VMD Tcl script that builds the backbone (N, CA, C; Angstrom):
set m [mol new atoms 315]
animate dup $m
set s [atomselect $m all]
$s set {name element resname resid chain x y z} {
  {N N MET 1 A 179.966 131.814 133.643}
  {CA C MET 1 A 178.697 132.292 133.122}
  {C C MET 1 A 178.154 131.332 132.070}
  {N N THR 2 A 179.029 130.879 131.187}
  {CA C THR 2 A 178.600 129.955 130.140}
  {C C THR 2 A 178.118 128.648 130.749}
  {N N ASP 3 A 178.804 128.176 131.773}
  {CA C ASP 3 A 178.384 126.936 132.424}
  {C C ASP 3 A 176.994 127.068 133.037}
  {N N THR 4 A 176.727 128.202 133.644}
  {CA C THR 4 A 175.422 128.433 134.248}
  {C C THR 4 A 174.334 128.460 133.189}
  {N N ARG 5 A 174.603 129.142 132.091}
  {CA C ARG 5 A 173.626 129.224 131.001}
  {C C ARG 5 A 173.408 127.843 130.385}
  {N N GLU 6 A 174.482 127.104 130.212}
  {CA C GLU 6 A 174.391 125.761 129.653}
  {C C GLU 6 A 173.591 124.842 130.583}
  {N N PHE 7 A 173.869 124.952 131.874}
  {CA C PHE 7 A 173.136 124.150 132.857}
  {C C PHE 7 A 171.656 124.526 132.842}
  {N N SER 8 A 171.380 125.816 132.758}
  {CA C SER 8 A 169.998 126.278 132.705}
  {C C SER 8 A 169.296 125.734 131.468}
  {N N MET 9 A 169.982 125.672 130.356}
  {CA C MET 9 A 169.402 125.115 129.131}
  {C C MET 9 A 169.132 123.621 129.294}
  {N N GLN 10 A 170.008 122.927 129.995}
  {CA C GLN 10 A 169.804 121.505 130.247}
  {C C GLN 10 A 168.581 121.282 131.134}
  {N N VAL 11 A 168.419 122.131 132.118}
  {CA C VAL 11 A 167.252 122.050 132.991}
  {C C VAL 11 A 165.992 122.303 132.175}
  {N N GLN 12 A 166.035 123.333 131.338}
  {CA C GLN 12 A 164.872 123.641 130.506}
  {C C GLN 12 A 164.555 122.491 129.560}
  {N N HIS 13 A 165.575 121.855 129.029}
  {CA C HIS 13 A 165.374 120.691 128.159}
  {C C HIS 13 A 164.690 119.565 128.931}
  {N N ALA 14 A 165.103 119.348 130.162}
  {CA C ALA 14 A 164.494 118.306 130.999}
  {C C ALA 14 A 163.039 118.642 131.300}
  {N N VAL 15 A 162.749 119.906 131.570}
  {CA C VAL 15 A 161.370 120.333 131.837}
  {C C VAL 15 A 160.526 120.173 130.570}
  {N N ASP 16 A 161.092 120.535 129.428}
  {CA C ASP 16 A 160.372 120.369 128.161}
  {C C ASP 16 A 160.077 118.895 127.885}
  {N N ALA 17 A 161.043 118.031 128.164}
  {CA C ALA 17 A 160.837 116.590 127.987}
  {C C ALA 17 A 159.728 116.093 128.913}
  {N N ALA 18 A 159.677 116.631 130.110}
  {CA C ALA 18 A 158.628 116.254 131.062}
  {C C ALA 18 A 157.262 116.710 130.551}
  {N N ASP 19 A 157.196 117.927 130.033}
  {CA C ASP 19 A 155.934 118.414 129.467}
  {C C ASP 19 A 155.481 117.533 128.308}
  {N N HIS 20 A 156.421 117.154 127.459}
  {CA C HIS 20 A 156.113 116.288 126.326}
  {C C HIS 20 A 155.619 114.924 126.814}
  {N N ALA 21 A 156.240 114.400 127.849}
  {CA C ALA 21 A 155.834 113.103 128.403}
  {C C ALA 21 A 154.426 113.179 128.983}
  {N N MET 22 A 154.114 114.278 129.670}
  {CA C MET 22 A 152.771 114.422 130.240}
  {C C MET 22 A 151.720 114.560 129.140}
  {N N LEU 23 A 152.067 115.242 128.069}
  {CA C LEU 23 A 151.149 115.357 126.936}
  {C C LEU 23 A 150.928 113.986 126.291}
  {N N ALA 24 A 152.000 113.212 126.142}
  {CA C ALA 24 A 151.879 111.863 125.595}
  {C C ALA 24 A 150.994 110.993 126.487}
  {N N ALA 25 A 151.109 111.174 127.788}
  {CA C ALA 25 A 150.277 110.415 128.726}
  {C C ALA 25 A 148.806 110.780 128.559}
  {N N GLN 26 A 148.514 112.062 128.448}
  {CA C GLN 26 A 147.128 112.496 128.261}
  {C C GLN 26 A 146.565 111.965 126.949}
  {N N GLU 27 A 147.369 112.031 125.897}
  {CA C GLU 27 A 146.911 111.538 124.598}
  {C C GLU 27 A 146.654 110.031 124.640}
  {N N ALA 28 A 147.504 109.297 125.325}
  {CA C ALA 28 A 147.315 107.849 125.448}
  {C C ALA 28 A 146.046 107.533 126.232}
  {N N GLU 29 A 145.795 108.291 127.278}
  {CA C GLU 29 A 144.570 108.083 128.068}
  {C C GLU 29 A 143.325 108.378 127.228}
  {N N HIS 30 A 143.370 109.463 126.457}
  {CA C HIS 30 A 142.231 109.794 125.601}
  {C C HIS 30 A 142.045 108.734 124.513}
  {N N ARG 31 A 143.140 108.250 123.996}
  {CA C ARG 31 A 143.072 107.196 122.972}
  {C C ARG 31 A 142.408 105.944 123.545}
  {N N LEU 32 A 142.762 105.594 124.764}
  {CA C LEU 32 A 142.155 104.432 125.402}
  {C C LEU 32 A 140.666 104.668 125.644}
  {N N GLN 33 A 140.311 105.851 126.089}
  {CA C GLN 33 A 138.899 106.160 126.311}
  {C C GLN 33 A 138.092 106.013 125.018}
  {N N ARG 34 A 138.643 106.530 123.905}
  {CA C ARG 34 A 137.957 106.398 122.613}
  {C C ARG 34 A 137.843 104.937 122.197}
  {N N ALA 35 A 138.909 104.165 122.431}
  {CA C ALA 35 A 138.893 102.750 122.067}
  {C C ALA 35 A 137.863 101.983 122.890}
  {N N ILE 36 A 137.763 102.308 124.165}
  {CA C ILE 36 A 136.771 101.655 125.030}
  {C C ILE 36 A 135.363 102.019 124.550}
  {N N THR 37 A 135.165 103.268 124.182}
  {CA C THR 37 A 133.854 103.718 123.707}
  {C C THR 37 A 133.422 102.962 122.453}
  {N N THR 38 A 134.361 102.722 121.550}
  {CA C THR 38 A 134.034 102.000 120.315}
  {C C THR 38 A 134.018 100.495 120.523}
  {N N ALA 39 A 134.526 100.036 121.654}
  {CA C ALA 39 A 134.565 98.602 122.002}
  {C C ALA 39 A 135.283 97.771 120.950}
  {N N ASN 40 A 136.340 98.333 120.402}
  {CA C ASN 40 A 137.134 97.631 119.397}
  {C C ASN 40 A 138.358 97.039 120.082}
  {N N PRO 41 A 138.426 95.702 120.182}
  {CA C PRO 41 A 139.541 95.066 120.906}
  {C C PRO 41 A 140.925 95.418 120.363}
  {N N SER 42 A 141.072 95.530 119.050}
  {CA C SER 42 A 142.400 95.860 118.515}
  {C C SER 42 A 142.784 97.303 118.834}
  {N N GLU 43 A 141.808 98.212 118.824}
  {CA C GLU 43 A 142.093 99.595 119.210}
  {C C GLU 43 A 142.412 99.696 120.700}
  {N N ILE 44 A 141.721 98.908 121.503}
  {CA C ILE 44 A 141.989 98.897 122.948}
  {C C ILE 44 A 143.408 98.403 123.198}
  {N N GLN 45 A 143.779 97.341 122.516}
  {CA C GLN 45 A 145.127 96.794 122.692}
  {C C GLN 45 A 146.181 97.805 122.244}
  {N N SER 46 A 145.935 98.466 121.136}
  {CA C SER 46 A 146.857 99.484 120.643}
  {C C SER 46 A 146.945 100.652 121.622}
  {N N ALA 47 A 145.821 101.047 122.167}
  {CA C ALA 47 A 145.798 102.145 123.142}
  {C C ALA 47 A 146.536 101.762 124.418}
  {N N GLN 48 A 146.399 100.503 124.816}
  {CA C GLN 48 A 147.125 100.047 126.013}
  {C C GLN 48 A 148.631 100.061 125.764}
  {N N ALA 49 A 149.037 99.727 124.557}
  {CA C ALA 49 A 150.464 99.806 124.215}
  {C C ALA 49 A 150.935 101.260 124.274}
  {N N ALA 50 A 150.092 102.172 123.826}
  {CA C ALA 50 A 150.431 103.594 123.906}
  {C C ALA 50 A 150.551 104.037 125.363}
  {N N LEU 51 A 149.711 103.476 126.245}
  {CA C LEU 51 A 149.821 103.776 127.671}
  {C C LEU 51 A 151.171 103.336 128.225}
  {N N VAL 52 A 151.605 102.154 127.821}
  {CA C VAL 52 A 152.898 101.638 128.294}
  {C C VAL 52 A 154.031 102.540 127.803}
  {N N GLN 53 A 153.981 102.945 126.532}
  {CA C GLN 53 A 155.010 103.840 126.006}
  {C C GLN 53 A 155.004 105.177 126.738}
  {N N ALA 54 A 153.822 105.702 126.993}
  {CA C ALA 54 A 153.719 106.968 127.709}
  {C C ALA 54 A 154.274 106.833 129.122}
  {N N LYS 55 A 154.021 105.702 129.749}
  {CA C LYS 55 A 154.544 105.447 131.101}
  {C C LYS 55 A 156.077 105.478 131.088}
  {N N HIS 56 A 156.675 104.874 130.066}
  {CA C HIS 56 A 158.142 104.901 129.953}
  {C C HIS 56 A 158.647 106.329 129.780}
  {N N LYS 57 A 157.962 107.118 128.946}
  {CA C LYS 57 A 158.367 108.506 128.744}
  {C C LYS 57 A 158.273 109.297 130.050}
  {N N VAL 58 A 157.203 109.079 130.797}
  {CA C VAL 58 A 157.017 109.770 132.074}
  {C C VAL 58 A 158.126 109.373 133.052}
  {N N ASN 59 A 158.412 108.077 133.127}
  {CA C ASN 59 A 159.468 107.619 134.032}
  {C C ASN 59 A 160.835 108.173 133.621}
  {N N ASP 60 A 161.119 108.195 132.325}
  {CA C ASP 60 A 162.392 108.741 131.845}
  {C C ASP 60 A 162.505 110.228 132.161}
  {N N ALA 61 A 161.422 110.962 131.945}
  {CA C ALA 61 A 161.430 112.397 132.226}
  {C C ALA 61 A 161.628 112.655 133.718}
  {N N HIS 62 A 161.005 111.829 134.542}
  {CA C HIS 62 A 161.150 111.966 135.996}
  {C C HIS 62 A 162.609 111.737 136.392}
  {N N ALA 63 A 163.212 110.708 135.837}
  {CA C ALA 63 A 164.619 110.415 136.150}
  {C C ALA 63 A 165.529 111.551 135.689}
  {N N GLN 64 A 165.218 112.120 134.532}
  {CA C GLN 64 A 166.025 113.225 134.019}
  {C C GLN 64 A 165.912 114.445 134.930}
  {N N LEU 65 A 164.727 114.710 135.423}
  {CA C LEU 65 A 164.542 115.853 136.320}
  {C C LEU 65 A 165.219 115.637 137.670}
  {N N GLU 66 A 165.280 114.401 138.114}
  {CA C GLU 66 A 165.937 114.099 139.392}
  {C C GLU 66 A 167.371 114.617 139.407}
  {N N VAL 67 A 168.021 114.584 138.261}
  {CA C VAL 67 A 169.405 115.047 138.159}
  {C C VAL 67 A 169.517 116.526 138.518}
  {N N TYR 68 A 168.499 117.299 138.175}
  {CA C TYR 68 A 168.544 118.750 138.375}
  {C C TYR 68 A 167.760 119.208 139.597}
  {N N ASN 69 A 167.292 118.283 140.394}
  {CA C ASN 69 A 166.490 118.635 141.562}
  {C C ASN 69 A 167.413 119.158 142.665}
  {N N ASN 70 A 167.597 120.470 142.671}
  {CA C ASN 70 A 168.467 121.102 143.665}
  {C C ASN 70 A 167.855 122.419 144.120}
  {N N GLU 71 A 168.565 123.133 144.926}
  {CA C GLU 71 A 168.063 124.383 145.500}
  {C C GLU 71 A 167.764 125.436 144.434}
  {N N GLN 72 A 168.625 125.558 143.448}
  {CA C GLN 72 A 168.487 126.623 142.465}
  {C C GLN 72 A 167.223 126.473 141.616}
  {N N TYR 73 A 166.926 125.252 141.226}
  {CA C TYR 73 A 165.777 125.018 140.357}
  {C C TYR 73 A 164.675 124.245 141.071}
  {N N GLY 74 A 164.781 124.145 142.361}
  {CA C GLY 74 A 163.910 123.296 143.154}
  {C C GLY 74 A 162.423 123.455 142.934}
  {N N GLN 75 A 161.901 124.673 142.996}
  {CA C GLN 75 A 160.450 124.862 142.934}
  {C C GLN 75 A 159.883 124.467 141.580}
  {N N GLN 76 A 160.513 124.912 140.513}
  {CA C GLN 76 A 160.047 124.581 139.171}
  {C C GLN 76 A 160.103 123.074 138.935}
  {N N ILE 77 A 161.192 122.470 139.334}
  {CA C ILE 77 A 161.361 121.036 139.124}
  {C C ILE 77 A 160.434 120.247 140.036}
  {N N LYS 78 A 160.281 120.695 141.264}
  {CA C LYS 78 A 159.391 120.001 142.205}
  {C C LYS 78 A 157.971 119.946 141.649}
  {N N GLN 79 A 157.489 121.060 141.144}
  {CA C GLN 79 A 156.135 121.116 140.593}
  {C C GLN 79 A 156.009 120.189 139.376}
  {N N THR 80 A 156.983 120.217 138.503}
  {CA C THR 80 A 156.949 119.365 137.317}
  {C C THR 80 A 157.032 117.895 137.705}
  {N N MET 81 A 157.853 117.575 138.697}
  {CA C MET 81 A 157.965 116.195 139.148}
  {C C MET 81 A 156.658 115.714 139.767}
  {N N GLU 82 A 155.988 116.572 140.496}
  {CA C GLU 82 A 154.687 116.205 141.065}
  {C C GLU 82 A 153.673 115.920 139.947}
  {N N GLN 83 A 153.726 116.729 138.894}
  {CA C GLN 83 A 152.839 116.504 137.757}
  {C C GLN 83 A 153.169 115.178 137.065}
  {N N LEU 84 A 154.446 114.859 136.956}
  {CA C LEU 84 A 154.854 113.589 136.360}
  {C C LEU 84 A 154.383 112.408 137.207}
  {N N ILE 85 A 154.489 112.542 138.512}
  {CA C ILE 85 A 154.032 111.473 139.404}
  {C C ILE 85 A 152.526 111.269 139.235}
  {N N GLN 86 A 151.792 112.371 139.150}
  {CA C GLN 86 A 150.343 112.269 138.943}
  {C C GLN 86 A 150.038 111.613 137.597}
  {N N ALA 87 A 150.760 111.987 136.558}
  {CA C ALA 87 A 150.561 111.395 135.237}
  {C C ALA 87 A 150.855 109.906 135.276}
  {N N SER 88 A 151.899 109.527 135.978}
  {CA C SER 88 A 152.258 108.115 136.105}
  {C C SER 88 A 151.162 107.345 136.832}
  {N N GLN 89 A 150.634 107.910 137.893}
  {CA C GLN 89 A 149.562 107.256 138.643}
  {C C GLN 89 A 148.297 107.132 137.791}
  {N N ASP 90 A 148.004 108.162 137.013}
  {CA C ASP 90 A 146.839 108.108 136.120}
  {C C ASP 90 A 147.001 107.021 135.068}
  {N N LEU 91 A 148.210 106.911 134.516}
  {CA C LEU 91 A 148.472 105.867 133.526}
  {C C LEU 91 A 148.307 104.483 134.139}
  {N N ASP 92 A 148.831 104.305 135.335}
  {CA C ASP 92 A 148.682 103.013 136.020}
  {C C ASP 92 A 147.216 102.683 136.252}
  {N N ALA 93 A 146.457 103.673 136.706}
  {CA C ALA 93 A 145.038 103.453 136.986}
  {C C ALA 93 A 144.284 103.084 135.712}
  {N N ASN 94 A 144.573 103.769 134.619}
  {CA C ASN 94 A 143.905 103.465 133.361}
  {C C ASN 94 A 144.310 102.098 132.836}
  {N N HIS 95 A 145.564 101.756 133.006}
  {CA C HIS 95 A 146.026 100.451 132.530}
  {C C HIS 95 A 145.323 99.327 133.295}
  {N N VAL 96 A 145.193 99.467 134.586}
  {CA C VAL 96 A 144.532 98.455 135.404}
  {C C VAL 96 A 143.023 98.452 135.146}
  {N N LYS 97 A 142.452 99.631 135.063}
  {CA C LYS 97 A 141.006 99.762 134.899}
  {C C LYS 97 A 140.524 99.162 133.580}
  {N N PHE 98 A 141.292 99.334 132.534}
  {CA C PHE 98 A 140.872 98.885 131.215}
  {C C PHE 98 A 141.756 97.766 130.691}
  {N N HIS 99 A 142.097 96.850 131.565}
  {CA C HIS 99 A 142.921 95.704 131.173}
  {C C HIS 99 A 142.123 94.787 130.259}
  {N N THR 100 A 142.696 94.441 129.131}
  {CA C THR 100 A 142.018 93.571 128.168}
  {C C THR 100 A 142.129 92.125 128.613}
  {N N PRO 101 A 141.008 91.428 128.721}
  {CA C PRO 101 A 141.075 90.013 129.090}
  {C C PRO 101 A 141.862 89.208 128.049}
  {N N LYS 102 A 142.514 88.143 128.490}
  {CA C LYS 102 A 143.368 87.361 127.598}
  {C C LYS 102 A 142.606 86.770 126.419}
  {N N GLN 103 A 141.361 86.388 126.601}
  {CA C GLN 103 A 140.630 85.775 125.498}
  {C C GLN 103 A 140.371 86.751 124.343}
  {N N ILE 104 A 140.428 88.050 124.623}
  {CA C ILE 104 A 140.234 89.050 123.566}
  {C C ILE 104 A 141.534 89.308 122.852}
  {N N ARG 105 A 142.625 89.179 123.543}
  {CA C ARG 105 A 143.933 89.433 122.934}
  {C C ARG 105 A 144.141 88.439 121.840}
}
mol reanalyze $m
mol bondsrecalc $m
mol representation Tube
mol addrep $m
């Protein structure tokens, strides 16, 4: 019984980490949008760095959830993993879309 509860807590921790990673991704995207609006090259560069960090968090959370992707927790984890994949794709799209030219760096 204790093992099951402990495992369930580990799964919940992984889901919480995934939620945190998705929130970080959204915040990084909004930060980049604000930086683009102000047309400040240093803010854009900083926002792009935040995108990269958020991408790492999303990838780490996805890997952590992969460990628990089984029959017992399948639906909850599957949905969260799909959200992480979408967040990762959004981060990639924003990074490519708002790439700072080298002369501005």
